[in-house]
C-alpha positions, -999 to 999 in steps of 0.1 A, spaced: -737 -474 336 -726 -436 345 -688 -429 347 -692 -420 387 -715 -454 392 -689 -469 376 -662 -459 395 -682 -463 431 -686 -499 416 -652 -502 412 -645 -487 447 -667 -511 464 -650 -539 448 -618 -528 459 -629 -527 492 -643 -566 497 -612 -578 484 -597 -562 512 -619 -566 534 -619 -606 526 -583 -604 527 -586 -592 562 -608 -622 575 -640 -603 571 -673 -621 564 -707 -618 559 -703 -584 545 -728 -559 549 -731 -547 509 -759 -521 520 -734 -503 542 -708 -509 517 -727 -488 493 -733 -460 515 -698 -457 522 -691 -460 485 -717 -433 477 -705 -407 508 -670 -410 484 -689 -398 452 -677 -361 453 -641 -372 457 -639 -404 433 -612 -385 409 -588 -383 437 -570 -408 444 -554 -394 475 -589 -391 492 -601 -428 484 -569 -441 500 -555 -444 542 -525 -441 552 -525 -460 585 -489 -453 596 -495 -413 595 -507 -398 628 -527 -367 613 -544 -391 589 -557 -413 615 -570 -381 633 -590 -370 605 -609 -406 604 -616 -400 635 -626 -364 634 -645 -365 601 -657 -401 604 -665 -415 638 -674 -382 656 -692 -367 627 -709 -395 608 -707 -420 639 -717 -399 665 -686 -412 689 -675 -382 707 -654 -403 731 -620 -391 713 -599 -422 730 -628 -450 721 -631 -437 686 -587 -435 680 -589 -468 700 -614 -481 670 -593 -465 642 -558 -478 653 -571 -515 659 -578 -511 622 -552 -493 612 -533 -522 628 -556 -548 613 -556 -535 581 -509 -532 581 -508 -554 558 -522 -538 528 -500 -512 511 -531 -489 499 -561 -489 520 -595 -486 509 -609 -460 524 -643 -480 520 -626 -509 536 -616 -486 564 -641 -474 575 -665 -503 574 -640 -518 597 -638 -490 618 -679 -487 621 -679 -525 628 -654 -524 654 -676 -493 675 -702 -513 670 
């Protein structure tokens, strides 16, 4: 397995652990693979792999770059409500895995 593939697998494993920690079940592993794969270009940037749930500008970036651009949700209030709901749900986790965060946001909006 290549170094990048190993890092993506590790990122996904961390996401699964965090999702289980917040009570998520029946995980869609294909979706997790897709989300983890999208981060392959920033896999060596630890800050890019984490989400700060307390930083309003970070949450706005998630809304704009993931919710709006990737998921196509143009309603800013709906998108931000989903992002903030996930931040609250994951508040007990200090270093929030971006894959887990995105997964929960996508589930929140479905």
